[in-house]
Backbone as CSV, one residue per row, in Angstrom:
resi,resn,N_x,N_y,N_z,CA_x,CA_y,CA_z,C_x,C_y,C_z
1,UNK,77.306,-66.821,45.642,78.048,-66.073,44.912,79.390,-66.087,45.785
2,UNK,80.556,-66.349,44.608,81.717,-66.306,45.063,82.406,-65.462,45.386
3,UNK,83.048,-64.819,46.516,83.493,-63.542,46.932,84.754,-63.238,47.002
4,UNK,85.507,-64.612,46.585,87.075,-64.656,46.977,87.942,-63.231,46.227
5,UNK,87.171,-62.967,44.859,87.716,-62.013,44.498,87.457,-60.610,44.208
6,UNK,86.396,-60.340,45.283,85.499,-59.210,45.262,86.539,-58.474,46.594
7,UNK,86.695,-57.370,46.210,87.164,-56.660,47.246,86.117,-56.188,48.813
8,UNK,84.805,-56.147,48.320,83.904,-55.608,48.827,82.704,-56.270,49.545
9,UNK,82.326,-56.250,50.607,81.829,-57.378,51.385,80.619,-57.283,50.740
10,UNK,79.896,-58.487,50.099,79.178,-58.864,49.461,77.548,-58.031,50.003
11,UNK,77.324,-57.870,51.457,75.967,-57.380,51.543,75.923,-56.239,51.310
12,UNK,77.021,-55.350,51.247,77.146,-53.818,50.409,76.807,-53.552,49.014
13,UNK,76.912,-54.790,48.214,76.845,-55.169,46.844,75.293,-55.532,46.431
14,UNK,74.370,-56.219,47.388,73.391,-56.483,47.543,72.241,-55.872,46.211
15,UNK,72.501,-56.677,44.930,71.625,-56.269,43.738,70.514,-56.020,44.319
16,UNK,69.611,-56.579,44.987,68.306,-56.428,44.942,67.887,-55.277,45.940
17,UNK,68.998,-54.978,46.966,68.874,-53.523,47.578,69.025,-52.569,46.581
18,UNK,70.175,-52.657,45.815,70.579,-51.251,44.811,69.720,-51.357,44.229
19,UNK,68.757,-51.972,43.685,67.287,-51.748,42.741,66.637,-51.320,43.253
20,UNK,66.114,-51.722,44.631,65.278,-51.118,45.471,65.600,-49.297,45.838
21,UNK,67.042,-49.363,45.984,67.321,-48.078,46.482,67.167,-47.057,45.325
22,UNK,67.495,-47.596,44.107,67.469,-46.857,43.062,66.147,-46.628,42.070
23,UNK,65.392,-47.325,42.645,64.013,-47.007,42.055,62.899,-46.347,43.259
24,UNK,63.649,-46.547,44.202,62.776,-45.686,45.501,62.636,-44.219,45.058
25,UNK,60.510,-43.962,44.904,61.030,-42.289,44.820,61.283,-41.660,45.858
26,UNK,61.656,-42.048,47.103,62.469,-41.361,48.362,63.791,-41.187,48.596
27,UNK,64.169,-41.944,47.556,65.943,-41.848,47.376,66.119,-41.008,46.081
28,UNK,66.941,-39.629,46.715,67.037,-38.897,45.394,68.648,-39.421,44.960
29,UNK,69.123,-39.384,43.709,70.162,-39.547,42.858,70.804,-38.436,42.914
30,UNK,70.579,-37.041,43.218,71.476,-35.919,43.360,71.346,-35.336,44.928
31,UNK,72.192,-35.460,45.628,72.687,-35.395,46.763,72.732,-33.993,46.860
32,UNK,73.802,-33.482,45.716,74.008,-31.837,46.013,72.805,-31.463,46.291
33,UNK,71.734,-31.520,45.808,70.778,-30.194,45.940,69.675,-30.345,47.607
34,UNK,70.794,-31.187,48.231,70.260,-31.875,49.695,71.320,-31.259,50.960
35,UNK,72.369,-30.831,50.204,73.098,-30.002,51.133,73.476,-28.715,50.439
36,UNK,72.754,-27.549,50.473,72.934,-26.358,50.071,74.082,-25.648,50.638
37,UNK,74.481,-26.297,51.879,75.648,-25.947,52.788,76.944,-26.009,51.936
38,UNK,77.062,-27.002,51.444,78.055,-27.313,50.689,77.900,-26.372,49.291
39,UNK,76.896,-26.240,48.659,77.216,-25.269,47.930,77.755,-23.734,47.942
40,UNK,76.903,-23.117,49.102,77.156,-22.201,49.444,78.991,-22.417,50.240
41,UNK,79.217,-23.089,50.384,80.625,-22.943,50.509,81.059,-23.144,52.272
42,UNK,80.094,-23.639,52.835,80.050,-24.064,54.569,80.711,-25.109,54.729
43,UNK,80.796,-25.977,53.567,81.245,-27.407,54.240,82.504,-27.721,52.923
44,UNK,83.227,-27.462,53.553,84.756,-27.261,52.531,85.269,-29.091,52.327
45,UNK,85.896,-29.459,51.097,86.551,-30.441,50.381,86.845,-31.456,51.526
46,UNK,87.123,-31.224,53.015,87.335,-32.116,54.158,86.338,-32.802,54.489
47,UNK,85.132,-32.019,54.252,83.957,-32.566,54.837,84.050,-34.175,54.301
48,UNK,83.459,-35.190,55.217,83.700,-36.319,55.017,82.836,-36.845,53.729
49,UNK,81.568,-36.013,53.124,80.752,-36.607,52.049,80.939,-35.539,51.313
50,UNK,81.909,-34.995,51.337,82.222,-33.490,49.959,82.375,-34.645,48.708
51,UNK,82.985,-35.462,48.194,83.115,-36.279,47.552,81.898,-36.914,46.746
52,UNK,81.313,-37.215,47.918,79.960,-38.044,46.929,78.738,-37.022,46.558
53,UNK,78.774,-36.161,47.300,77.552,-34.903,47.297,77.933,-34.145,46.106
54,UNK,79.496,-34.031,45.564,79.823,-32.774,44.859,79.842,-33.420,43.471
55,UNK,79.689,-34.988,43.511,79.940,-35.980,41.818,78.688,-35.704,41.338
56,UNK,78.717,-35.198,40.159,77.457,-35.016,39.329,77.971,-35.771,37.768
57,UNK,76.879,-36.749,37.567,77.176,-38.140,36.368,75.788,-38.612,36.222
58,UNK,75.978,-39.140,35.078,74.889,-39.856,34.474,73.990,-40.544,35.523
59,UNK,74.332,-40.954,36.491,73.593,-41.959,37.411,72.887,-41.091,38.714
60,UNK,73.729,-40.002,38.508,73.357,-38.960,40.040,72.351,-37.833,39.616
61,UNK,71.838,-37.620,37.995,71.334,-36.613,37.863,69.692,-37.442,37.055
62,UNK,68.882,-36.354,37.081,67.773,-36.905,36.728,67.207,-35.803,35.184
63,UNK,66.377,-36.080,34.682,65.958,-35.423,33.613,66.690,-34.903,32.601
64,UNK,66.636,-33.644,31.969,67.387,-33.549,30.788,68.669,-33.517,30.820
65,UNK,69.610,-33.010,32.257,70.873,-33.453,32.453,71.525,-34.816,32.152
66,UNK,70.167,-35.992,33.163,70.408,-37.551,32.802,70.521,-37.548,31.192
67,UNK,69.848,-37.006,30.766,69.663,-37.281,29.334,70.607,-36.463,28.069
68,UNK,71.415,-35.352,28.536,72.474,-35.380,27.981,73.671,-36.027,28.250
69,UNK,73.847,-36.217,29.847,75.229,-37.226,29.659,74.713,-38.410,29.584
70,UNK,73.589,-39.036,29.348,73.552,-40.397,28.811,73.741,-40.353,27.346
71,UNK,73.193,-39.358,26.501,73.288,-39.620,25.488,75.135,-39.115,24.935
72,UNK,75.727,-38.222,25.641,77.260,-38.161,25.480,78.370,-39.621,25.913
73,UNK,77.734,-40.306,26.701,78.242,-41.435,27.497,77.886,-42.395,26.279
74,UNK,76.688,-42.349,25.662,76.321,-43.538,24.687,77.221,-43.142,23.490
75,UNK,77.454,-42.099,22.778,78.376,-41.424,21.779,79.486,-42.321,22.162
76,UNK,79.888,-42.296,23.124,81.593,-42.658,23.401,81.344,-44.135,23.448
77,UNK,80.469,-44.958,23.720,80.539,-46.018,23.636,79.863,-46.810,22.499
78,UNK,79.743,-46.044,21.418,79.317,-46.629,19.952,78.020,-47.130,20.075
79,UNK,76.883,-46.723,20.858,75.675,-47.041,21.089,74.814,-45.197,20.991
80,UNK,73.399,-45.562,21.029,72.622,-44.190,20.787,71.911,-44.668,21.675
81,UNK,71.405,-43.508,22.020,70.127,-43.717,23.335,68.839,-43.848,22.131
82,UNK,67.889,-44.954,22.966,66.844,-44.927,22.561,65.634,-43.914,22.437
83,UNK,65.458,-43.100,21.612,64.452,-42.519,22.122,63.047,-42.913,22.309
84,UNK,62.949,-44.140,21.929,61.586,-44.724,22.281,61.784,-45.523,23.584
85,UNK,62.722,-44.978,24.296,62.961,-45.680,25.729,61.849,-45.139,27.032
86,UNK,61.342,-45.725,27.987,60.662,-44.953,29.029,61.176,-43.938,29.497
87,UNK,62.269,-43.662,29.576,62.888,-42.270,30.172,62.719,-41.425,29.213
88,UNK,62.462,-41.614,28.081,62.495,-40.810,27.287,63.915,-40.421,26.357
89,UNK,65.052,-41.248,26.817,66.046,-40.559,26.236,67.094,-41.655,25.791
Protein backbone atom coordinates (compact mmCIF):
# COMPACT_ATOMS: atom_id res chain seq x y z
CA UNK A 1 0.00 0.00 0.00
CA UNK A 2 1.40 3.37 -1.03
CA UNK A 3 0.86 5.66 1.96
CA UNK A 4 2.84 8.65 0.71
CA UNK A 5 -0.30 10.55 -0.28
CA UNK A 6 -2.48 9.19 2.54
CA UNK A 7 -2.71 11.49 5.58
CA UNK A 8 -3.88 8.63 7.82
CA UNK A 9 -2.09 5.72 9.43
CA UNK A 10 -2.72 2.67 7.19
CA UNK A 11 -3.40 0.62 10.33
CA UNK A 12 -6.45 2.77 10.92
CA UNK A 13 -7.74 2.21 7.39
CA UNK A 14 -7.33 -1.55 7.31
CA UNK A 15 -10.04 -2.64 4.87
CA UNK A 16 -10.43 -6.09 6.38
CA UNK A 17 -10.79 -4.66 9.89
CA UNK A 18 -13.37 -2.12 8.69
CA UNK A 19 -15.33 -4.90 6.97
CA UNK A 20 -15.25 -7.06 10.11
CA UNK A 21 -16.38 -4.14 12.28
CA UNK A 22 -19.20 -3.10 9.95
CA UNK A 23 -20.55 -6.63 9.61
CA UNK A 24 -20.16 -7.79 13.23
CA UNK A 25 -23.61 -7.89 14.88
CA UNK A 26 -22.03 -6.86 18.20
CA UNK A 27 -21.01 -3.50 16.76
CA UNK A 28 -23.78 -0.95 16.42
CA UNK A 29 -23.73 1.67 13.70
CA UNK A 30 -26.20 3.76 15.72
CA UNK A 31 -24.14 5.14 18.63
CA UNK A 32 -26.85 7.65 19.58
CA UNK A 33 -28.90 4.71 20.88
CA UNK A 34 -26.20 3.81 23.37
CA UNK A 35 -25.71 7.22 24.99
CA UNK A 36 -29.13 8.33 26.25
CA UNK A 37 -27.35 10.90 28.45
CA UNK A 38 -26.42 12.71 25.24
CA UNK A 39 -30.05 12.81 24.09
CA UNK A 40 -31.13 13.94 27.56
CA UNK A 41 -28.71 16.87 27.41
CA UNK A 42 -26.40 15.59 30.16
CA UNK A 43 -23.49 15.40 27.71
CA UNK A 44 -23.06 18.66 25.83
CA UNK A 45 -21.37 19.61 22.57
CA UNK A 46 -17.99 19.81 24.28
CA UNK A 47 -18.09 16.07 25.09
CA UNK A 48 -15.29 14.41 23.12
CA UNK A 49 -17.60 11.95 21.34
CA UNK A 50 -20.49 14.39 20.74
CA UNK A 51 -19.97 14.75 16.99
CA UNK A 52 -19.65 11.01 16.40
CA UNK A 53 -22.63 10.05 18.58
CA UNK A 54 -24.84 12.75 17.09
CA UNK A 55 -24.07 11.88 13.46
CA UNK A 56 -26.98 10.20 11.69
CA UNK A 57 -26.65 9.26 8.06
CA UNK A 58 -27.09 6.36 5.66
CA UNK A 59 -24.06 4.59 7.10
CA UNK A 60 -24.99 5.04 10.77
CA UNK A 61 -28.61 3.84 10.60
CA UNK A 62 -30.53 0.61 10.18
CA UNK A 63 -33.93 -0.45 8.90
CA UNK A 64 -36.42 1.99 7.45
CA UNK A 65 -34.31 5.06 8.24
CA UNK A 66 -31.33 3.50 6.43
CA UNK A 67 -33.54 2.67 3.44
CA UNK A 68 -35.00 6.17 3.34
CA UNK A 69 -31.56 7.80 3.43
CA UNK A 70 -30.15 5.33 0.91
CA UNK A 71 -32.95 6.10 -1.56
CA UNK A 72 -32.40 9.83 -1.12
CA UNK A 73 -28.66 9.48 -1.64
CA UNK A 74 -29.04 7.17 -4.61
CA UNK A 75 -31.44 9.51 -6.38
CA UNK A 76 -28.94 12.35 -6.01
CA UNK A 77 -26.22 10.22 -7.54
CA UNK A 78 -28.29 9.30 -10.59
CA UNK A 79 -28.92 5.73 -9.43
CA UNK A 80 -31.81 4.04 -7.72
CA UNK A 81 -31.82 1.58 -4.86
CA UNK A 82 -32.17 -2.01 -5.96
CA UNK A 83 -35.43 -3.45 -4.53
CA UNK A 84 -34.04 -6.95 -5.08
CA UNK A 85 -30.97 -6.38 -2.94
CA UNK A 86 -30.51 -8.46 0.24
CA UNK A 87 -31.03 -5.37 2.39
CA UNK A 88 -34.45 -4.86 0.82
CA UNK A 89 -33.66 -1.35 -0.30
